[in-house]
DOLO-898658 format. One record per residue (C-alpha): x, y, z; residue in one letter. Coordinates in steps of 0.5 Angstrom, whole numbers, plus 2048, in hexadecimal, padded with zeros to 3 digits. Each point is the difference from the previous one (the first is absolute). Example, Ala and Ser with C-alpha at 12.3 -4.5 7.8 and 13.67 -1.06 7.14 Angstrom:
# residues 2
8197F7810A8028077FES
***
This chain:
# residues 790
8108357FDM7FA8037FCV8018067FCK7FB806801T7FE8037F9S8028077FFT7F9802800D7FA7FB802P7FB8057FDR8038007F9V7FA7FD7FCR8027FB7FAL7FF8047F9T7FB7FD7FBD8067FD7FCG8037FC806E7F97FE801L7FF7FE7F9D8077FC800R7FE7FC807I7F97FE7FDD8047FE7FAA8047FB804Y7FA7FE804W7FC7FE7F9R8067FC7FEA8017FC806A7F87FF800N8017FE7F8Y8067FB802L7FC7FD806S7FA7FF7FBV8047FD7FBG8037FB805Q7FA7FD802I7FD7FF7F9Y8058007FAL8047FB7FDL8028047FAA7FF8077FCN802804806P7FF8077FDL7FA7FE7FCL8038017FAR7FA7FC7FDE7F97FF803P8007FB805L7FF7F97FEA7FE7F9804P8087FE7FFE802806804H7FD7FE806I8027FC805K7FD7F9801P7FF801808R7FF807802L803800807L802806804G7FD806804H7FE8067FDW7FC804806G806802804T8048027FAD7FE8077FFP801802807G8077FD800L8028037FAN7FE807802L8047FF807V8067FE7FCY8008067FBV7FF805806H8067FD804L8048007FAN7FF807800R802801807A8067FC800I8038047FAV7FE807803A8037FE807R8057FB7FED7FD7FB805L8027F9802D7F97FD7FFM7FE7F97FFM7F87FD7FFL7FD7FB804V7F97FE7FDT7FB7FC804G7FB7FF7FAP8057FB7FDG7FC7FE7FBH8018077FDG8067FD7FDA7FE8027F9P801807802A8077FF804I8027FC7FAI7FE8067FBA804805804N8067FC801T8007FF7F8W7FF8087FFL806801805E8047FB7FCG8027FC806T7FC7FA7FDF8048007FAS806800803E7FE7FA805R7FD7FD7FAY8048027F9P7FB7FC7FCS7FA805802V8038067FDG7FD807800R7FD7FF7F9D7FB7FD7FCE8037F9800I801801808G7F9802801M7FD7FA7FDT8057FC804E7FE804806L7F87FF7FFF8017F87FER8047FE806Q7FB803805F7FC7FA804S8027FC7FAF8047F9800P807801801G7FF808802G7FF804806V7FB7FF805P7FA804801S802803806H806805802V8047FA801A8087FF801A8018017F8D7FE807800V805805801P7FF804806G7FC7FC804S8017FD807I7F97FE801H7FB7FB7FCE7FA802803G7FC7FA7FEG7FE7FF807E7FD806803L802804806G808801800Y8018067FCS801805805L8047FC805M8057FE7FAH8008087FFA802801807Y8057FA800G8048037FAA800807804A8037FE806F807802800D8008037F9N800808802P8008037F9D7FB7FB7FDL7F88017FFV7FC7FA7FFV7F98027FDA7FB7FB801C7FA7FF7FDV7FB7FC804V7FA7FD7FDG7F9802803D7FE7F8800G8077FF803E7FF805805A7FA7FB803E8057FB802T8037FF807G8078017FFP7FF8067FCL7FC803805A8057FF805G8058037FBS7FE807801W803800807L8077FF7FDS801807800N8017FF808V8067FD7FEF8038047FBL806805802N8008067FCP807802802A8037F97FER7FB7FD7FBD7FD8017FAG7F98027FEA7FA7FD7FEV7FA8037FCL7FA7FC800P7FB8017FBI7F97FD801L7FD7FF7F9H7F9800801L7FD7FD7F9N7FA7FD804G7FF7F97FEF8037F9801K7FF7FA7FCI7F9800801A7FE805805N801807802P806802805T7FE801807V805806800Y7FD8037FAA7F9800803R801802807I7FF808801P8068047FEE800803807T8007F9803D8067FE7FBL804806802L7FF800807S8037F8800I8068037FCL801806805R7FF7FB806G8067FC7FDY804806800G8008027F9Y7FE8077FCQ7FC7FD7FAP7FF8057FAY7FA7FE7FBV8018007F9V7F97FE7FCA7FD8007FAG7FF7FD7F9D8028067FBQ8087FE7FEP802807800M7FD803806E8037FA804V8078007FDH800808803R7FD7FE807T8057FA801L8068047FEA7FF805805T7FE7FB805T8067FC7FFL804806800D7FD802807R8017F9803A8078007FEL802807803D7FD7FD806E8047FA800I8068057FFA7FE804806E7FF7FA804I8077FD7FFQ803807800S7FE802807R8017F9803A8078007FDR802807802R8017FD807G7FC800806G7FA7FB802R7FD7FB7FBV7F9800801E7FB7FC7FCR7FD8057FAP7FA8007FCR8027FD7FAW7FC8027F9P7FD7FB7FCM7FB8017FAI7F97FD7FFV7FF7FF7F8L7F97FF7FER7FF7FF7F9T7FC7FB7FCP8017F97FFK8027FE7F9G8018077FFW8008027F8T7FE7F97FEG7F97FE7FDP7FA804803A7FC7FA7FFE8007F97FDV7FA7FC7FDD7FB806803G8037FF807V804805804P8087FE801V804806801E800802807G7FD7FA802T8027F9802F8007FD7F9R8068047FES8047FC805H8037FB7FCQ7FF8007F8V7FA8047FEP7FF7FD7F9L8007F9801S7FE7FE7F9E8058047FBV8027FA7FCR7F97FD7FET7FC806801N8018067FBP7FC805804Q8057FF806H8068007FBR7FD8077FDA800802807E8077FE802L8028047FAE7FC806802R803800807W8077FF7FDL8008057FBR7FD805806S807801802Y8028037FAR8067FB7FFP8038047FAE801806804E8047FB806L8057FC7FCF8048017FAD8007FC7F9P8057FB803T7FB7FF806G805804805A7FD805805P8008077FDV805804803P7FB804804A7FE7FA804I8077FD800A803806803D7FB800806L8037FA803A806801805P8077FD7FEL8047FA802G7FF7FE807G7FB806802R7FB7FC7FCR7FC7FC805M8007FA7FBS808800801A801803807N8057FC803P7FC7FF807H7FB7FC7FCT8067FA7FEN802800807G8067FB7FFG8038067FCE801804806L8017FA805L806801805R8027FA804D7FF800808L806802805V7FF7F9804L8037FF807P8047FA800D7FA7FB803Y8057FC803R802805805E7F97FF803Y8007F9800G7FE7FC807V8067FC803P7FE7F9801V8037FC806G7FC7FA801E7FC7FE7FBR7F9804800G803805804E7FF806801P7F8800800V7FF8077FCV7FA8037FCG8037FF7F8A7FC8077FET803804806G8077FE7FEV7FF8027F9L7FD807803G807802801D8027FF7F9W7FA8037FDV801806805R8078017FDD7FE7FE7F9V7FB806801I806805802R8047FE7FAA7FB8017FBN7FC807802P7FE8017F9D7FE7F97FDR7FD7FB805F7FA800804R7FD7FB805L7F88007FFL7FB7FC805G7F9801802P801802807D8047FA801E808802800V8017FF807E7FB7FB801S8047FC7FBN806800804G8048067FCL7FF805805G808802800A7FE8037F9A7FD806804F807801803E8028037F9A7F98037FDS7FA802803D7F97FE7FCR7FE8057FAT7FA804803F7FE8077FEL7F9800804G800803807A8057FD804I7FE801808E8047FF806P8017F9802G8007FD7F9D8067FC7FEE8058007FAH7FB8057FCL8048057FBA7FF8037F9P8077FD7FFE8007F9800G8027FA7FDR7FB7FB803I7F98007FDM7FA7FE804E7F98007FEV7FA7FB802L7FF7FE7F9S8047FA7FDE7FE8037F9H803807801L8077FC803C8007FC7FAQ7FE8057FBG805805802W8057FB800L7FF7FE7F9E8008077FEG806801804Y8047FA7FDL7FD8027F8L804806801T8067FE802G8017FF807R8007FA806H7FB7FE805G7FD7FB805V7F97FF802F7FF7FC807T7F97FE802S7FD7FA804Y8007FA7FBE7F87FF801A7FE8077FDF8058007FBI7FB7FD7FCH7FC8077FFI8058017FAV8007FA7FDD7FD8037FAS805806800M8057FA800L7FD7FD7FAN8018067FCQ807802802H8027F97FFA7FD8007F9K8048077FFW8077FD802L7FE7FA7FBK7FF8047FAV805805801T8057FA800R7FF8007F9D8008077FEI8078027FEP800807802W7FD7FF807R805800805R8007FB806P7FD804806I8017FE808A7FD7FA802S7F9801804L8027FD807N7FB7FD805Y8027FF807L7FA7FC803L8007FF808S7FB7FF805S7FF7FA7FCH7FB7FA801V8047FC805W801806805R7F98037FFQ7FD7FC806D7FE806804H7FC8037FBN7FD7FA7FDG7FD7FD7FAF7FF8067FDS8078027FFH8027F97FEQ8017FF7F9D8077FE7FCP7FD8007F9G8038067FDF8067FB7FEI7FB7FC7FCD7FE8067FCH8078027FFV8027FA7FDV7FA8007FBN8048067FDK8067FF7FAK8067FC803A8048057FDE7FE806805V7FE7FC807V8047FE805R7FE7FD807V805800806Y7FE7FD807L807801804P8007FC806P803805805D803807801A8077FF7FCN7FC7FD7FAT7FB805800L8068057FFL8037FD7FBS7FA7FF7FCI7FE807801M8078037FDD7FF7FB7FAH7F98037FFC802807800L8057FF7FBR7FC7FC7FBS7FC8037FAR7F97FF7FDH7FE7FB805Y7FA7FF805I8037FE806N7FC7FD806V8047FF807V7FC7FD806I804801806A7FD800808G801805804K7FF7FC807Q8067FD803G8037FA7FDA8067FC800P8068027FBT8027FA7FDW8068027FBL806804801S8018067FBM8047FC7FCE7FC7FA800D7FA8047FEA8038047FAI8027F97FDL7F97FD802H7FD8067FCC8047FF7FAR7FE7F9800R7F9802801G7FF7F9803L8057FB804G8017FA804I801802807W8057FB802D800802808W7F97FF800A7FF7F97FDG8037F9801T8027FE7F9D8078027FFT8037FC7FBG7FA7FB7FFT7FA8007FDQ7FA803804P7FA7FC802D7FC806800V8008077FEV7FE806805L7FF8067FBA7FE807803C7FF8077FDA7FE806805G802802807D7FB7FC804V8007FA7FBP808800801T7FF800808L7FB7FA800E8047FC7FBT806801804L7FD7FE806A7FD7FA7FDA8077FE7FDA802800808E7FB7FC802L8017FB7FBL808800801R7FE7FF808H7FB7FA7FFH8027FD7F9L807801800P8017FA7FBQ7FB8047FBL8048047FBK7FD8077FFV8028067FBR7FE807801V7FF8047FAV7FE808801N7FE8047FAI800807801V7FF8027F8D7F97FC7FFL8018017F8M8067FB801R7FB7FA800L7FE8017F9Q8047FD7FAP8048047FDE7FC8007FAS7FA804804E804805803H807803800P8027FE807H7FD7F97FFG8057FA802L8027FB7FBP7FC7F9801D8077FD801S801805806E7F97FF803F8017F9800N806800803T7FE804806I7F97FE800F8017F97FET7FC7FC7FBT7FC7FB804D801802808K7FA803803P800808801I7FD803806I7FF8087FEF7FE805805A7FE8067FCY7FE807802H7FA8017FBG7FB7FC7FDY8027F87FFP7FE8007F9W8058057FDL8067FB802I7FC7FB7FCH7FF8047FAR807803800L8037F9800T7FB7FB7FDY8057FF7FAR8057FD805R8027F9800T7FE7FF807N7FA804800H7FC7FA802P804800807N7FF807802L7FB801805H7FF808802V7FE803807R7FE807800G7FA805801Y7F97FC7FFK7FC806802E8007FF807E801806805G7FD804806T803804805T8047FB804T8087FF802T8057FF7FBP8017F9800F7F97FE801D7FF8047F9M8057FB7FDV7FD7FA803M7F98027FDL8038007F9N8047F9802D8068047FEL8037FF807D8067FB802R7FC7FB803F7FC7FF7FAH8068007FBL8037FA804V7FA7FD800I8008017F8D8077FD800V7FE7FA804I7FA7FF7FBD8048017FAR8077FC801V7FE7F97FEP8057FD805Q7FE803806L7F97FD800G7FE7FD807P807801803T7FE807801A7F9800802A802802807H8038067FEL7FA8027FBR7FC7FF806Q804804804A8008067FBM7F87FF800V800801808D8058067FFA7FC8047FCR7FA7FF804Q804802806E8028067FDC7F98027FER7FD7FF807D806804803Y7FE8067FBT7F97FF802R801800808T806805800Y7FF8057FAG8077FF7FDE8047FA7FDD8037FA804H807801802P8037FA7FCM7FE8047FAV801808803A8077FE803D8027FB7FAW8078027FDH8047FC7FBW8057FA804G
***
């Protein structure tokens, strides 16, 4: 819990302010040096062209504000012994954050070649935005970061995700005023409705108004301040404004304001934790208004720079070739008086070095920012005990996610401090309603009579924003916890870009030795394309899989369990896994149970396999392979296999079910990929393959194009045909139905030819009969609706 200061009215002495200002100047100096310098880091000689980087990359405009916030947070950490981390929305302010991690010593600990001396400073400058160095954003390479910020809008939701279930943690979050214009950030302000001061940590938002984006003023900086404060108060915050362009006055005001905010947080938490009713408090936040590019060149070539959009990136762009620009850069750097900031060896002088916290109290070394160090395994109930007993093949008919819900309920009970279930108002809709037997939904807004499963204390988080669900979960995972995000399949596309960023983070951190693996990001997508017949075309899109498969093979997994028992096995595996993005797609509607629990476990371990009981090729070479991936494609494939068994008993049919989609790739392309020899054994090298697939057909071709038998592969899947109709009519619209699969077999098995003409005609007629029935009665034909295996 945050500690209250001994006397919040105490003002800092002039000496303390001078030390804070010196630290700020040192961080600013180091920030500028990273953007510009290759050599001569302490300006021991006049700047020459060879001292300047050939390509000037990076962003200056936000750095002074970030450096200002950082040094003041450090003062508060030392004064109060705070457990604090920092999330920076303006991720392009990497020079500032890197500078502070170097001043604190953490950067040199993680990268010993970048020591805290002149040689290390040279390397610090050289590596920034340089080939083989560190990126220009606050990437995973930077100690203390859980948020790159290259794509704007996600800082505040990551901060709240980090604070959930971390009662002693304070997450300071700098929100850029350009970032504040994004939709995800606008929604993020409401995260305080879900933060419980009795059991969660605190988030301190700092909205940094420096007034400009790349080429335009920011909206929040140009609307009347009364309007801005009204917006923030409406979101439930108590905003405090710190504004100015005179450093010492801003230092004094910010220090006093920060103490006030931290005291209010301490009081809120103390009041909530003394017992009694927990209500939504009005959390403090800071609005910091300082000039963009503060302390940089006032103007360049007669054009204003400081306090304008021109300071956003590189204010002096011709330093190597233009002597006037080079002289201005030198004046700029010397204005920070580096001789007062660094000793003769290049190390920060003691007055600066001693301002930083020690050990794990440094924001750049806080264990929460390297969540794998804190990660504890989940206590997982034995999923086999939740399995569905199978009598006759395909019986009973159950909703797979409903069966899973009982297990998820007990996962929640067994892990009251490190597991959360998130969804956009769809936990019940997606069949996981049993989870509410273990937990309510977290909610600190007004609760009225008739509301169900709402309470300040809850492990289930629902908000009608996929962005918030994703961002909260990412922040939760990155700080060492576990969770599942459940959503409708069609609308998970809303977070496509967020998935991109998380996948890149996972990919990069695999190669950073000091970054420890975190729990996997688990998606459970239900209400999928084939069972959105009631909602219609707008809800029918299986393309998220295609998007995920674009990411690095080392970090993505896609699972299509065909029934409830395989879903249980897959989800247990996913919650035990580390450092992946797992996408699991399963139905919530009643569907056959094909495999016993024991068979389901074996099938999931294999990832794909021949279902001997469904085919007619036992011990022989098949004439055709029927492959399927997904619950509805599996149902249609098995129905087609039974039709073939009945009408063409001489035909040798092999049925192959795929639960782990990545098994289709060669082992050279994905860690789960099948060796060519095994793939050829299962799918043959020359027989027709009729593949019924859950999503867009061309993905299967993309995954298998290197396989020997790819020319004989014919895939049926979603063809962007949909409407509000019956379930079977939906598969017919996309030619995925059992009758069409039989037709595909007849058309592609050479020896059938004219001998199967009567059966082909019967299949065409059956399709028409089913179509006519739906149009007459509004439901599926009994030959389909009442079908069962055998």
